[in-house]
Biopython code that builds the backbone (N, CA, C, O; Angstrom):
import numpy as np
from Bio.PDB.StructureBuilder import StructureBuilder

atoms = [
    (1, "UNK", "N", (-9.078, 29.327, -14.933)),
    (1, "UNK", "CA", (-7.760, 29.086, -14.407)),
    (1, "UNK", "C", (-7.810, 28.830, -12.899)),
    (1, "UNK", "O", (-8.532, 29.478, -12.141)),
    (2, "UNK", "N", (-6.995, 27.841, -12.515)),
    (2, "UNK", "CA", (-6.979, 27.497, -11.098)),
    (2, "UNK", "C", (-6.270, 28.603, -10.250)),
    (2, "UNK", "O", (-5.363, 29.276, -10.739)),
    (3, "UNK", "N", (-6.699, 28.771, -8.988)),
    (3, "UNK", "CA", (-6.049, 29.618, -8.057)),
    (3, "UNK", "C", (-5.445, 28.791, -6.950)),
    (3, "UNK", "O", (-5.963, 27.731, -6.598)),
    (4, "UNK", "N", (-4.347, 29.280, -6.400)),
    (4, "UNK", "CA", (-3.749, 28.520, -5.255)),
    (4, "UNK", "C", (-4.676, 28.615, -4.007)),
    (4, "UNK", "O", (-5.359, 29.608, -3.759)),
    (5, "UNK", "N", (-4.635, 27.502, -3.255)),
    (5, "UNK", "CA", (-5.415, 27.423, -2.077)),
    (5, "UNK", "C", (-4.441, 27.272, -0.882)),
    (5, "UNK", "O", (-3.522, 26.455, -0.935)),
    (6, "UNK", "N", (-4.632, 28.013, 0.125)),
    (6, "UNK", "CA", (-3.684, 28.012, 1.290)),
    (6, "UNK", "C", (-3.774, 26.743, 2.056)),
    (6, "UNK", "O", (-4.831, 26.116, 2.131)),
    (7, "UNK", "N", (-2.665, 26.359, 2.628)),
    (7, "UNK", "CA", (-2.500, 25.157, 3.492)),
    (7, "UNK", "C", (-3.518, 25.215, 4.668)),
    (7, "UNK", "O", (-4.152, 24.210, 4.989)),
    (8, "UNK", "N", (-3.658, 26.367, 5.282)),
    (8, "UNK", "CA", (-4.553, 26.516, 6.456)),
    (8, "UNK", "C", (-5.989, 26.276, 6.009)),
    (8, "UNK", "O", (-6.771, 25.758, 6.807)),
    (9, "UNK", "N", (-6.380, 26.611, 4.808)),
    (9, "UNK", "CA", (-7.733, 26.481, 4.359)),
    (9, "UNK", "C", (-8.062, 24.995, 4.083)),
    (9, "UNK", "O", (-9.134, 24.497, 4.427)),
    (10, "UNK", "N", (-7.083, 24.309, 3.442)),
    (10, "UNK", "CA", (-7.470, 22.848, 3.215)),
    (10, "UNK", "C", (-7.473, 22.065, 4.536)),
    (10, "UNK", "O", (-8.282, 21.149, 4.686)),
    (11, "UNK", "N", (-6.601, 22.392, 5.495)),
    (11, "UNK", "CA", (-6.683, 21.736, 6.720)),
    (11, "UNK", "C", (-7.945, 22.004, 7.486)),
    (11, "UNK", "O", (-8.477, 21.113, 8.147)),
    (12, "UNK", "N", (-8.427, 23.208, 7.409)),
    (12, "UNK", "CA", (-9.684, 23.536, 7.996)),
    (12, "UNK", "C", (-10.859, 22.819, 7.411)),
    (12, "UNK", "O", (-11.884, 22.659, 8.075)),
    (13, "UNK", "N", (-10.732, 22.376, 6.159)),
    (13, "UNK", "CA", (-11.754, 21.560, 5.458)),
    (13, "UNK", "C", (-11.576, 20.078, 5.744)),
    (13, "UNK", "O", (-12.324, 19.269, 5.195)),
    (14, "UNK", "N", (-10.663, 19.704, 6.539)),
    (14, "UNK", "CA", (-10.592, 18.303, 6.971)),
    (14, "UNK", "C", (-9.646, 17.411, 6.160)),
    (14, "UNK", "O", (-9.737, 16.185, 6.212)),
    (15, "UNK", "N", (-8.725, 18.053, 5.400)),
    (15, "UNK", "CA", (-7.760, 17.240, 4.633)),
    (15, "UNK", "C", (-6.817, 16.590, 5.683)),
    (15, "UNK", "O", (-6.612, 17.105, 6.782)),
    (16, "UNK", "N", (-6.272, 15.448, 5.280)),
    (16, "UNK", "CA", (-5.278, 14.727, 6.118)),
    (16, "UNK", "C", (-3.911, 14.785, 5.398)),
    (16, "UNK", "O", (-3.815, 14.882, 4.175)),
    (17, "UNK", "N", (-2.877, 14.718, 6.233)),
    (17, "UNK", "CA", (-1.487, 14.732, 5.672)),
    (17, "UNK", "C", (-0.834, 13.413, 5.892)),
    (17, "UNK", "O", (-0.912, 12.820, 6.967)),
    (18, "UNK", "N", (-0.189, 12.963, 4.853)),
    (18, "UNK", "CA", (0.603, 11.633, 5.026)),
    (18, "UNK", "C", (2.015, 11.920, 4.442)),
    (18, "UNK", "O", (2.151, 12.561, 3.400)),
    (19, "UNK", "N", (3.001, 11.450, 5.113)),
    (19, "UNK", "CA", (4.383, 11.585, 4.693)),
    (19, "UNK", "C", (4.603, 10.754, 3.391)),
    (19, "UNK", "O", (4.265, 9.574, 3.294)),
    (20, "UNK", "N", (5.183, 11.454, 2.429)),
    (20, "UNK", "CA", (5.415, 10.750, 1.057)),
    (20, "UNK", "C", (6.684, 9.963, 1.011)),
    (20, "UNK", "O", (6.872, 9.196, 0.066)),
    (21, "UNK", "N", (7.565, 10.097, 1.960)),
    (21, "UNK", "CA", (8.888, 9.417, 2.008)),
    (21, "UNK", "C", (9.600, 9.517, 0.715)),
    (21, "UNK", "O", (9.935, 8.515, 0.082)),
    (22, "UNK", "N", (9.835, 10.757, 0.316)),
    (22, "UNK", "CA", (10.556, 10.980, -0.982)),
    (22, "UNK", "C", (11.862, 11.788, -0.651)),
    (22, "UNK", "O", (11.838, 13.012, -0.523)),
    (23, "UNK", "N", (12.954, 11.068, -0.526)),
    (23, "UNK", "CA", (14.194, 11.683, -0.165)),
    (23, "UNK", "C", (14.702, 12.644, -1.328)),
    (23, "UNK", "O", (15.334, 13.664, -1.051)),
    (24, "UNK", "N", (14.429, 12.315, -2.527)),
    (24, "UNK", "CA", (14.908, 13.122, -3.662)),
    (24, "UNK", "C", (14.146, 14.485, -3.546)),
    (24, "UNK", "O", (14.783, 15.536, -3.621)),
    (25, "UNK", "N", (12.828, 14.481, -3.370)),
    (25, "UNK", "CA", (12.095, 15.691, -3.237)),
    (25, "UNK", "C", (12.695, 16.553, -2.080)),
    (25, "UNK", "O", (12.962, 17.745, -2.234)),
    (26, "UNK", "N", (12.888, 15.879, -0.916)),
    (26, "UNK", "CA", (13.452, 16.644, 0.210)),
    (26, "UNK", "C", (14.796, 17.224, -0.044)),
    (26, "UNK", "O", (15.068, 18.329, 0.425)),
    (27, "UNK", "N", (15.682, 16.538, -0.775)),
    (27, "UNK", "CA", (17.004, 17.008, -1.069)),
    (27, "UNK", "C", (16.929, 18.223, -1.991)),
    (27, "UNK", "O", (17.747, 19.138, -1.891)),
    (28, "UNK", "N", (15.937, 18.229, -2.896)),
    (28, "UNK", "CA", (15.774, 19.375, -3.866)),
    (28, "UNK", "C", (15.158, 20.596, -3.154)),
    (28, "UNK", "O", (15.646, 21.721, -3.263)),
    (29, "UNK", "N", (14.050, 20.316, -2.411)),
    (29, "UNK", "CA", (13.196, 21.422, -1.887)),
    (29, "UNK", "C", (13.585, 21.810, -0.423)),
    (29, "UNK", "O", (13.250, 22.906, 0.027)),
    (30, "UNK", "N", (14.259, 20.950, 0.282)),
    (30, "UNK", "CA", (14.589, 21.284, 1.626)),
    (30, "UNK", "C", (13.528, 21.016, 2.660)),
    (30, "UNK", "O", (13.668, 21.453, 3.802)),
    (31, "UNK", "N", (12.489, 20.327, 2.313)),
    (31, "UNK", "CA", (11.381, 19.922, 3.260)),
    (31, "UNK", "C", (10.775, 18.633, 2.733)),
    (31, "UNK", "O", (10.822, 18.359, 1.534)),
    (32, "UNK", "N", (10.216, 17.858, 3.616)),
    (32, "UNK", "CA", (9.735, 16.526, 3.276)),
    (32, "UNK", "C", (8.451, 16.626, 2.385)),
    (32, "UNK", "O", (7.646, 17.539, 2.570)),
    (33, "UNK", "N", (8.283, 15.741, 1.484)),
    (33, "UNK", "CA", (7.119, 15.649, 0.598)),
    (33, "UNK", "C", (5.925, 15.066, 1.433)),
    (33, "UNK", "O", (6.044, 14.008, 2.051)),
    (34, "UNK", "N", (4.861, 15.744, 1.425)),
    (34, "UNK", "CA", (3.648, 15.295, 2.116)),
    (34, "UNK", "C", (2.466, 15.317, 1.231)),
    (34, "UNK", "O", (2.297, 16.251, 0.447)),
    (35, "UNK", "N", (1.615, 14.294, 1.325)),
    (35, "UNK", "CA", (0.474, 14.076, 0.482)),
    (35, "UNK", "C", (-0.774, 14.514, 1.306)),
    (35, "UNK", "O", (-1.023, 14.002, 2.398)),
    (36, "UNK", "N", (-1.561, 15.496, 0.732)),
    (36, "UNK", "CA", (-2.686, 16.013, 1.400)),
    (36, "UNK", "C", (-3.958, 15.599, 0.663)),
    (36, "UNK", "O", (-4.157, 15.968, -0.494)),
    (37, "UNK", "N", (-4.806, 14.843, 1.324)),
    (37, "UNK", "CA", (-6.038, 14.354, 0.672)),
    (37, "UNK", "C", (-7.286, 14.466, 1.564)),
    (37, "UNK", "O", (-7.223, 14.669, 2.777)),
    (38, "UNK", "N", (-8.362, 14.324, 0.904)),
    (38, "UNK", "CA", (-9.610, 14.292, 1.663)),
    (38, "UNK", "C", (-10.584, 13.315, 0.867)),
    (38, "UNK", "O", (-10.968, 13.620, -0.262)),
    (39, "UNK", "N", (-10.941, 12.223, 1.440)),
    (39, "UNK", "CA", (-11.831, 11.257, 0.822)),
    (39, "UNK", "C", (-13.284, 11.758, 0.965)),
    (39, "UNK", "O", (-13.741, 12.135, 2.044)),
    (40, "UNK", "N", (-13.985, 11.740, -0.198)),
    (40, "UNK", "CA", (-15.374, 12.190, -0.245)),
    (40, "UNK", "C", (-16.327, 11.000, -0.334)),
    (40, "UNK", "O", (-17.419, 11.007, 0.235)),
    (41, "UNK", "N", (-15.889, 9.999, -1.051)),
    (41, "UNK", "CA", (-16.606, 8.762, -1.221)),
    (41, "UNK", "C", (-15.564, 7.704, -1.648)),
    (41, "UNK", "O", (-14.411, 8.035, -1.924)),
    (42, "UNK", "N", (-15.996, 6.418, -1.698)),
    (42, "UNK", "CA", (-14.986, 5.402, -2.004)),
    (42, "UNK", "C", (-14.302, 5.634, -3.260)),
    (42, "UNK", "O", (-13.146, 5.225, -3.373)),
    (43, "UNK", "N", (-14.908, 6.279, -4.281)),
    (43, "UNK", "CA", (-14.291, 6.526, -5.586)),
    (43, "UNK", "C", (-13.988, 8.042, -5.823)),
    (43, "UNK", "O", (-13.618, 8.379, -6.948)),
    (44, "UNK", "N", (-14.112, 8.911, -4.903)),
    (44, "UNK", "CA", (-13.829, 10.322, -5.062)),
    (44, "UNK", "C", (-12.906, 10.803, -4.013)),
    (44, "UNK", "O", (-13.149, 10.548, -2.833)),
    (45, "UNK", "N", (-11.847, 11.491, -4.366)),
    (45, "UNK", "CA", (-10.906, 11.995, -3.423)),
    (45, "UNK", "C", (-10.380, 13.326, -3.844)),
    (45, "UNK", "O", (-10.125, 13.514, -5.033)),
    (46, "UNK", "N", (-10.197, 14.270, -2.950)),
    (46, "UNK", "CA", (-9.587, 15.573, -3.200)),
    (46, "UNK", "C", (-8.098, 15.474, -2.904)),
    (46, "UNK", "O", (-7.704, 14.890, -1.895)),
    (47, "UNK", "N", (-7.254, 16.051, -3.792)),
    (47, "UNK", "CA", (-5.873, 15.925, -3.648)),
    (47, "UNK", "C", (-5.300, 17.377, -3.800)),
    (47, "UNK", "O", (-5.539, 18.046, -4.806)),
    (48, "UNK", "N", (-4.568, 17.815, -2.810)),
    (48, "UNK", "CA", (-3.930, 19.182, -2.800)),
    (48, "UNK", "C", (-2.409, 19.009, -2.960)),
    (48, "UNK", "O", (-1.765, 18.291, -2.195)),
    (49, "UNK", "N", (-1.885, 19.658, -3.929)),
    (49, "UNK", "CA", (-0.416, 19.532, -4.206)),
    (49, "UNK", "C", (0.354, 20.521, -3.368)),
    (49, "UNK", "O", (0.100, 21.724, -3.437)),
    (50, "UNK", "N", (1.247, 20.059, -2.615)),
    (50, "UNK", "CA", (2.096, 20.811, -1.688)),
    (50, "UNK", "C", (2.828, 21.947, -2.313)),
    (50, "UNK", "O", (2.839, 23.065, -1.797)),
    (51, "UNK", "N", (3.502, 21.630, -3.538)),
    (51, "UNK", "CA", (4.356, 22.602, -4.106)),
    (51, "UNK", "C", (3.616, 23.669, -4.934)),
    (51, "UNK", "O", (4.042, 24.822, -4.981)),
    (52, "UNK", "N", (2.511, 23.281, -5.584)),
    (52, "UNK", "CA", (1.774, 24.242, -6.429)),
    (52, "UNK", "C", (0.607, 24.848, -5.687)),
    (52, "UNK", "O", (0.090, 25.882, -6.111)),
    (53, "UNK", "N", (0.166, 24.239, -4.587)),
    (53, "UNK", "CA", (-1.018, 24.666, -3.846)),
    (53, "UNK", "C", (-2.320, 24.644, -4.619)),
    (53, "UNK", "O", (-3.249, 25.395, -4.321)),
    (54, "UNK", "N", (-2.379, 23.760, -5.633)),
    (54, "UNK", "CA", (-3.539, 23.567, -6.427)),
    (54, "UNK", "C", (-4.241, 22.279, -6.010)),
    (54, "UNK", "O", (-3.600, 21.360, -5.502)),
    (55, "UNK", "N", (-5.510, 22.210, -6.216)),
    (55, "UNK", "CA", (-6.346, 21.061, -5.730)),
    (55, "UNK", "C", (-6.994, 20.448, -6.968)),
    (55, "UNK", "O", (-7.281, 21.114, -7.962)),
    (56, "UNK", "N", (-7.208, 19.137, -6.847)),
    (56, "UNK", "CA", (-7.985, 18.347, -7.913)),
    (56, "UNK", "C", (-8.896, 17.410, -7.231)),
    (56, "UNK", "O", (-8.647, 16.941, -6.121)),
    (57, "UNK", "N", (-9.974, 17.142, -7.926)),
    (57, "UNK", "CA", (-10.948, 16.010, -7.582)),
    (57, "UNK", "C", (-10.469, 14.828, -8.369)),
    (57, "UNK", "O", (-10.400, 14.898, -9.596)),
    (58, "UNK", "N", (-10.138, 13.751, -7.715)),
    (58, "UNK", "CA", (-9.692, 12.557, -8.404)),
    (58, "UNK", "C", (-10.854, 11.510, -8.405)),
    (58, "UNK", "O", (-11.431, 11.221, -7.356)),
    (59, "UNK", "N", (-11.176, 10.964, -9.578)),
    (59, "UNK", "CA", (-12.156, 9.934, -9.707)),
    (59, "UNK", "C", (-11.390, 8.626, -9.807)),
    (59, "UNK", "O", (-10.615, 8.418, -10.740)),
    (60, "UNK", "N", (-11.604, 7.782, -8.879)),
    (60, "UNK", "CA", (-10.880, 6.477, -8.773)),
    (60, "UNK", "C", (-11.688, 5.309, -9.277)),
    (60, "UNK", "O", (-12.854, 5.132, -8.925)),
    (61, "UNK", "N", (-11.034, 4.504, -10.121)),
    (61, "UNK", "CA", (-11.693, 3.298, -10.647)),
    (61, "UNK", "C", (-11.795, 2.242, -9.521)),
    (61, "UNK", "O", (-10.795, 1.825, -8.938)),
    (62, "UNK", "N", (-13.042, 1.834, -9.246)),
    (62, "UNK", "CA", (-13.214, 0.827, -8.115)),
    (62, "UNK", "C", (-12.539, -0.479, -8.420)),
    (62, "UNK", "O", (-12.139, -1.181, -7.491)),
    (63, "UNK", "N", (-12.391, -0.842, -9.675)),
    (63, "UNK", "CA", (-11.880, -2.155, -10.003)),
    (63, "UNK", "C", (-10.408, -2.337, -9.590)),
    (63, "UNK", "O", (-10.004, -3.425, -9.178)),
    (64, "UNK", "N", (-9.625, -1.274, -9.703)),
    (64, "UNK", "CA", (-8.180, -1.394, -9.456)),
    (64, "UNK", "C", (-7.564, -0.267, -8.666)),
    (64, "UNK", "O", (-6.378, -0.323, -8.342)),
    (65, "UNK", "N", (-8.345, 0.771, -8.342)),
    (65, "UNK", "CA", (-7.897, 1.862, -7.531)),
    (65, "UNK", "C", (-7.102, 2.922, -8.255)),
    (65, "UNK", "O", (-6.636, 3.889, -7.651)),
    (66, "UNK", "N", (-6.950, 2.736, -9.545)),
    (66, "UNK", "CA", (-6.225, 3.735, -10.353)),
    (66, "UNK", "C", (-7.064, 4.992, -10.586)),
    (66, "UNK", "O", (-8.291, 4.934, -10.519)),
    (67, "UNK", "N", (-6.412, 6.132, -10.859)),
    (67, "UNK", "CA", (-7.057, 7.376, -11.122)),
    (67, "UNK", "C", (-7.667, 7.313, -12.504)),
    (67, "UNK", "O", (-6.952, 7.076, -13.478)),
    (68, "UNK", "N", (-8.970, 7.518, -12.619)),
    (68, "UNK", "CA", (-9.699, 7.445, -13.874)),
    (68, "UNK", "C", (-9.719, 8.854, -14.464)),
    (68, "UNK", "O", (-9.549, 9.012, -15.673)),
    (69, "UNK", "N", (-9.925, 9.893, -13.623)),
    (69, "UNK", "CA", (-10.027, 11.273, -14.117)),
    (69, "UNK", "C", (-9.599, 12.241, -13.020)),
    (69, "UNK", "O", (-9.754, 12.012, -11.821)),
    (70, "UNK", "N", (-9.040, 13.357, -13.537)),
    (70, "UNK", "CA", (-8.587, 14.463, -12.634)),
    (70, "UNK", "C", (-9.418, 15.683, -13.014)),
    (70, "UNK", "O", (-9.429, 16.074, -14.181)),
    (71, "UNK", "N", (-10.109, 16.287, -12.063)),
    (71, "UNK", "CA", (-10.918, 17.497, -12.294)),
    (71, "UNK", "C", (-10.339, 18.646, -11.463)),
    (71, "UNK", "O", (-10.334, 18.600, -10.233)),
    (72, "UNK", "N", (-9.865, 19.650, -12.145)),
    (72, "UNK", "CA", (-9.251, 20.794, -11.448)),
    (72, "UNK", "C", (-10.311, 21.511, -10.566)),
    (72, "UNK", "O", (-11.456, 21.703, -10.974)),
    (73, "UNK", "N", (-9.888, 21.888, -9.373)),
    (73, "UNK", "CA", (-10.686, 22.759, -8.469)),
    (73, "UNK", "C", (-10.212, 24.173, -8.716)),
    (73, "UNK", "O", (-9.025, 24.480, -8.605)),
    (74, "UNK", "N", (-11.175, 25.041, -9.058)),
    (74, "UNK", "CA", (-10.868, 26.374, -9.486)),
    (74, "UNK", "C", (-10.254, 27.258, -8.339)),
    (74, "UNK", "O", (-9.233, 27.920, -8.526)),
    (75, "UNK", "N", (-10.901, 27.235, -7.195)),
    (75, "UNK", "CA", (-10.472, 28.109, -6.099)),
    (75, "UNK", "C", (-11.071, 27.589, -4.784)),
    (75, "UNK", "O", (-11.713, 26.539, -4.768)),
    (76, "UNK", "N", (-10.865, 28.308, -3.707)),
    (76, "UNK", "CA", (-11.286, 27.912, -2.405)),
    (76, "UNK", "C", (-12.809, 27.842, -2.364)),
    (76, "UNK", "O", (-13.351, 26.925, -1.746)),
    (77, "UNK", "N", (-13.533, 28.790, -3.007)),
    (77, "UNK", "CA", (-14.968, 28.730, -3.026)),
    (77, "UNK", "C", (-15.496, 27.473, -3.679)),
    (77, "UNK", "O", (-16.422, 26.831, -3.183)),
    (78, "UNK", "N", (-14.886, 27.132, -4.808)),
    (78, "UNK", "CA", (-15.340, 25.920, -5.515)),
    (78, "UNK", "C", (-15.047, 24.627, -4.630)),
    (78, "UNK", "O", (-15.869, 23.711, -4.591)),
    (79, "UNK", "N", (-13.896, 24.582, -3.948)),
    (79, "UNK", "CA", (-13.576, 23.544, -3.071)),
    (79, "UNK", "C", (-14.613, 23.450, -1.940)),
    (79, "UNK", "O", (-15.114, 22.369, -1.631)),
    (80, "UNK", "N", (-14.911, 24.559, -1.355)),
    (80, "UNK", "CA", (-15.886, 24.610, -0.247)),
    (80, "UNK", "C", (-17.265, 24.002, -0.725)),
    (80, "UNK", "O", (-17.893, 23.235, 0.005)),
    (81, "UNK", "N", (-17.695, 24.358, -1.931)),
    (81, "UNK", "CA", (-19.005, 23.855, -2.441)),
    (81, "UNK", "C", (-18.957, 22.328, -2.546)),
    (81, "UNK", "O", (-19.922, 21.650, -2.192)),
    (82, "UNK", "N", (-17.835, 21.787, -3.032)),
    (82, "UNK", "CA", (-17.709, 20.331, -3.197)),
    (82, "UNK", "C", (-17.695, 19.693, -1.773)),
    (82, "UNK", "O", (-18.476, 18.785, -1.488)),
    (83, "UNK", "N", (-16.810, 20.178, -0.912)),
    (83, "UNK", "CA", (-16.805, 19.572, 0.433)),
    (83, "UNK", "C", (-18.145, 19.662, 1.156)),
    (83, "UNK", "O", (-18.520, 18.707, 1.835)),
    (84, "UNK", "N", (-18.859, 20.728, 1.046)),
    (84, "UNK", "CA", (-20.150, 20.929, 1.659)),
    (84, "UNK", "C", (-21.157, 19.911, 1.088)),
    (84, "UNK", "O", (-21.946, 19.336, 1.837)),
    (85, "UNK", "N", (-21.128, 19.696, -0.205)),
    (85, "UNK", "CA", (-22.058, 18.826, -0.870)),
    (85, "UNK", "C", (-21.934, 17.364, -0.396)),
    (85, "UNK", "O", (-22.925, 16.643, -0.273)),
    (86, "UNK", "N", (-20.629, 16.941, -0.125)),
    (86, "UNK", "CA", (-20.468, 15.600, 0.329)),
    (86, "UNK", "C", (-20.641, 15.458, 1.855)),
    (86, "UNK", "O", (-20.924, 14.377, 2.372)),
    (87, "UNK", "N", (-20.468, 16.538, 2.514)),
    (87, "UNK", "CA", (-20.646, 16.521, 3.965)),
    (87, "UNK", "C", (-22.158, 16.248, 4.345)),
    (87, "UNK", "O", (-22.486, 15.696, 5.395)),
    (88, "UNK", "N", (-23.029, 16.686, 3.397)),
    (88, "UNK", "CA", (-24.464, 16.563, 3.662)),
    (88, "UNK", "C", (-24.990, 15.070, 3.400)),
    (88, "UNK", "O", (-26.127, 14.759, 3.755)),
    (89, "UNK", "N", (-24.191, 14.216, 2.813)),
    (89, "UNK", "CA", (-24.481, 12.875, 2.425)),
    (89, "UNK", "C", (-24.551, 12.017, 3.639)),
    (89, "UNK", "O", (-24.791, 10.814, 3.532)),
]
sb = StructureBuilder()
sb.init_structure("model")
sb.init_model(0)
sb.init_chain("A")
sb.init_seg("    ")
for serial, (resi, resn, name, xyz) in enumerate(atoms, 1):
    if name == "N":
        sb.init_residue(resn, " ", resi, " ")
    sb.init_atom(name, np.array(xyz, "f"), 0.0, 1.0, " ", f" {name:<3s}", serial, name[0])
structure = sb.get_structure()
């Protein structure tokens, strides 16, 4: 089962934030939607969901840029192992 990962932890691991420009989300939740990601390779990206605080590894199809597979990140320790593995490349 996945565990929530804190905002401060993903930012310390080098995630970047991008405004999602979703007025409907902002009207419902009272804050702007932000997309938090970290590119590991041209076809691998980590994605952290702002509302659930859960993280996934996304496998991107190089042909069209669509998401091919979503792999859940279990917890902060799991996330750290993945980030460290790609940092050494």
